[in-house]
C-alpha positions in Angstrom: 90.3 90.5 112.0 92.7 93.4 111.2 95.2 90.8 109.7 92.6 90.7 107.0 91.5 94.4 106.4 95.6 95.0 106.1 96.1 92.4 103.1 92.7 93.7 101.9 93.1 97.1 101.7 97.3 97.0 100.3 95.0 94.9 97.6 92.6 97.5 96.7 95.2 100.0 97.5 97.5 98.4 94.1 93.5 97.9 91.5 93.3 101.7 91.8 96.4 102.8 92.2 96.9 100.5 88.3 93.5 101.1 87.5 93.3 104.9 87.7 96.4 105.3 85.8 95.7 103.0 82.4 92.1 103.7 82.5 93.4 107.8 82.6 95.8 107.2 80.1 93.5 105.2 78.4 90.6 107.9 78.6 92.6 110.7 76.6 94.1 108.5 73.9 90.8 107.1 73.1 89.6 108.3 69.8 86.2 109.0 69.4 83.4 111.0 68.2 82.9 114.6 69.7 84.4 116.0 71.4 86.7 114.4 74.7 85.9 114.9 78.3 87.5 118.2 80.0 89.1 117.3 82.8 89.0 120.4 84.7 85.3 119.4 84.9 86.1 115.5 86.3 89.0 117.2 88.9 85.4 119.0 90.4 83.0 115.7 90.1 85.8 113.5 91.5 85.8 116.2 94.6 81.7 116.1 95.3 82.5 112.4 95.2 85.1 112.6 98.2 82.4 114.8 99.6 79.8 112.8 99.6 82.2 109.5 100.8 83.8 111.4 104.1 80.3 112.6 104.9 78.9 109.1 104.3 81.8 108.1 106.8 81.6 110.7 109.3 77.0 109.7 109.3 78.8 106.5 109.9 81.1 107.3 113.2 78.5 109.4 114.5 76.2 106.3 114.8 73.8 106.6 111.7 72.5 109.5 113.2 71.5 112.7 111.4 71.2 115.3 114.6 74.6 113.7 114.9 76.0 114.9 111.8 74.6 117.6 111.6 75.7 118.9 115.2 79.2 117.8 113.9 79.2 119.5 110.8 78.7 122.8 112.3 80.9 122.1 115.4 83.8 120.9 113.3 84.0 123.3 110.0 81.0 125.8 110.0 82.0 127.2 114.4 86.1 126.9 113.1 86.5 129.0 110.2 90.3 129.1 110.9 91.0 126.3 111.0 88.8 125.0 107.9 90.4 127.6 105.9 93.8 126.3 107.3 93.4 123.4 103.9 92.8 126.4 101.4 96.5 125.7 100.7 97.2 122.3 100.2 93.8 121.9 98.3 94.5 124.8 95.9 97.4 122.5 95.1 95.8 119.6 95.2 93.9 120.7 92.6 96.2 121.9 89.9 98.0 118.7 91.1 95.4 116.6 90.0 94.9 119.0 86.6 98.3 118.6 85.7 97.9 114.3 86.4 96.0 114.6 83.5 98.0 116.8 81.2 100.8 114.4 81.8 98.8 110.9 80.9 97.6 113.1 77.7 101.5 113.1 77.0 102.8 110.5 78.2 103.1 106.4 78.3 101.8 104.7 82.2 104.8 103.2 82.5 107.3 106.5 82.1 104.4 108.7 84.1 105.0 105.7 86.9 108.3 106.3 87.1 108.6 109.4 86.7 105.7 110.5 89.2 107.9 108.5 92.1 109.9 111.5 92.4 107.3 113.1 94.6 108.5 110.6 97.0 112.6 112.7 96.7 110.7 116.2 96.7 108.5 115.0 100.4 111.5 113.8 101.6 113.0 117.1 101.3 109.8 119.2 102.4 109.7 116.8 105.5 113.5 117.8 106.2 112.4 121.1 105.8 108.9 121.4 107.0 108.7 118.7 110.0 112.7 118.9 110.7 112.4 115.0 110.0 116.0 113.1 109.4 116.8 110.8 107.4 119.1 108.3 107.0 122.6 106.9 105.1 120.9 104.8 103.4 117.2 106.4 103.0 119.3 109.5 100.9 121.6 107.0 99.0 118.3 105.4 97.7 117.2 109.0 96.7 120.1 109.7 94.2 119.7 105.8 92.9 115.6 106.6 92.4 116.9 109.7 90.4 119.5 108.3 88.2 116.6 106.0 87.9 114.2 108.1 85.9 117.3 109.7 84.3 116.8 106.3 83.0 113.7 106.7 82.0 113.3 110.1 80.5 116.5 110.3 78.7 116.5 109.9 75.0 117.5 106.8 73.5 119.7 107.6 69.5 116.8 106.0 67.4 114.7 109.0 69.7 117.4 111.5 68.5 117.5 110.6 65.0 113.4 110.3 64.6 111.2 113.8 63.9 108.7 112.7 65.2 105.9 116.1 66.1 105.0 114.1 69.0 108.6 115.0 71.3 106.9 118.9 71.8 103.8 116.7 73.6 106.2 114.4 75.9 108.7 117.7 76.8 104.8 118.9 78.2 103.5 116.1 79.7 107.6 115.3 81.7 107.0 119.3 82.9 103.5 118.4 83.5 104.6 116.0 86.0 107.4 116.9 87.2 105.7 119.9 88.4 103.0 117.8 90.2 105.9 115.8 91.8 106.7 119.2 93.6 102.7 120.1 94.1 102.4 116.8 95.6 105.7 116.4 97.7 104.6 120.1 99.3 100.8 120.0 99.8 100.8 116.3 101.6 103.4 116.7 104.0 101.7 120.7 104.6 98.5 118.4 106.2 100.9 116.2 107.5 101.4 119.4 109.3 98.2 120.0 109.6 96.8 117.0 110.8 99.6 116.4 113.8 99.1 119.3 115.2 95.0 119.3 115.1 92.6 116.1 116.6 89.5 116.9 114.2 88.9 113.5 112.2 90.6 112.9 109.0 87.4 112.6 107.6 86.4 115.9 108.6 89.7 117.1 106.7 88.9 115.2 104.0 85.6 118.0 103.9 87.2 120.3 103.9 89.6 119.8 101.3 87.0 118.6 98.9 85.3 121.7 99.6 88.1 124.3 98.5 88.9 121.8 95.6 85.4 122.1 94.7 85.9 126.0 94.7 88.8 126.1 92.9 88.5 123.7 89.9 84.8 125.2 89.9 87.3 128.1 88.9 90.0 126.0 86.6 86.4 125.2 84.7 85.2 128.4 84.1 88.8 130.0 83.4 89.7 127.8 81.0 86.7 125.4 79.5 84.1 127.8 79.9 82.9 128.6 76.8 83.7 124.6 75.6 81.1 124.5 78.8 78.8 126.2 77.9 78.7 125.1 74.2 78.9 121.4 74.8 77.9 120.8 78.5 79.5 120.1 81.9 79.4 116.6 81.1 80.6 116.8 77.7 82.6 113.3 76.2 81.6 112.0 79.9 81.6 107.8 79.1 81.6 105.5 81.3 84.8 104.9 81.2 85.2 108.7 82.3 83.2 107.6 85.6 85.4 105.0 86.2 88.7 107.1 85.9 86.2 109.6 88.2 85.1 106.9 90.9 88.9 105.7 90.4 90.7 109.5 91.4 87.3 110.1 94.4 87.8 107.2 96.2 92.3 107.2 96.2 92.7 109.0 99.5 90.1 107.0 101.0 92.3 104.1 100.7 95.1 105.4 101.2 93.6 106.1 104.5 92.4 102.7 104.8 95.9 101.3 104.2 97.6 103.8 107.2 95.2 102.6 109.2 95.0 99.2 109.1 98.7 98.9 107.9 101.6 101.1 107.8 103.7 103.2 104.8 106.6 100.3 104.9 103.9 97.6 103.0 101.9 100.9 101.6 105.9 101.4 99.8 105.6 97.6 98.5 102.1 98.6 97.4 103.9 101.1 95.0 106.1 98.9 93.9 104.1 96.3 92.0 101.7 98.9 90.8 104.1 100.2 88.9 105.4 96.4 88.0 101.3 96.4 87.1 101.1 99.4 85.0 104.6 98.3 83.0 103.2 95.2 81.7 99.6 96.2 80.8 101.5 99.5 78.8 103.0 97.0 76.9 101.2 94.1 76.5 97.3 95.9 76.8 97.9 99.5 75.4 100.9 99.1 73.7 101.9 102.3 74.3 105.1 101.9 76.1 108.1 100.4 74.0 111.6 100.3 74.8 113.6 101.0 72.2 117.1 100.2 74.3 117.8 97.4 77.9 117.6 101.0 79.7 114.3 101.7 79.8 113.6 98.6 80.4 116.5 99.3 83.3 114.6 102.6 84.7 111.4 101.2 85.0 113.2 98.6 87.7 116.0 100.6 89.0 113.8 102.7 91.4 113.0 99.7 92.7 116.6 98.8 94.4 116.7 101.9 96.5 113.4 100.6 98.1 115.4 97.8 100.2 118.1 99.5 101.9 114.7 101.8 102.9 112.8 100.2 104.6 115.3 97.8 105.7 116.4 101.1 108.0 113.7 103.1 108.3 111.0 102.1 110.8 107.2 103.1 110.0 106.9 106.5 110.9 110.8 107.9 109.3 109.9 107.1 105.5 109.9 109.0 103.4 106.7 109.5 102.3 104.3 111.9 104.9 101.2 109.9 106.2 99.2 111.8 104.0 95.0 111.0 102.8 95.5 112.9 99.7 96.2 110.7 96.3 99.1 112.0 94.7 
């Protein structure tokens, strides 16, 4: 039974990661009549859905008793305000990160985004070493160098791109800066969240409810500051359609899926699942969305070169020594 759950959770993770990137990219580039949906409101709705899902899971753990659920929420959240406030920092960073990912996928093709976003492994490793005193082996540091080289291959402009004078260069730079900032925020917030999880014995679902609470507050502040005028003019759910709701649901379920993978599998298999997801995203981006157009062999090399570090890293590393922390949030 546990083996079936392990591979089922991995399969769901591959599906969730691949489909989220592709649908988010498609939804941000799809041309339709009327205003486009606001990414800031989508982040808020996703946080609310996460809270609802986690409350249902706590309700299930409380043997489907409303009285027990109310007691758990009261004891673990309201009666421990300082523990709850600790989640304000990673929650604010995650809210910023989620908004940045919308910006990135509005300006980068899905394949380039997927590979560049793997720099979060590097930032996570650096923050893990500095904040959690983790030690990485020689092969793991070598793997990080190869990873950086692969990302550089993807981002380095080809001769044809240098000669062209397309206006998309500026938007691609915006997308690159957004995804790089998201990498740093993901690394810090993930390690910070792992540190909190290891120092306390609270349920991971309770922690996610606390994260979602602050995430919703920060998200609403972002809506008011950046899109307040548009919301007052066209409404909070302007531009929402079936595709938008699919994106929101996939983003909301991301953290829950990763939690299941960590519970039933391990981070080594999670690394393979991420690898498969990037391969699928690249192929679909090339053949279906047709927004990843390799102009030279270096583009294809860059897409697959980052997979090379996975082999020695997985060979050497044990589950507890892997680069990515066991965070329950998507990154």
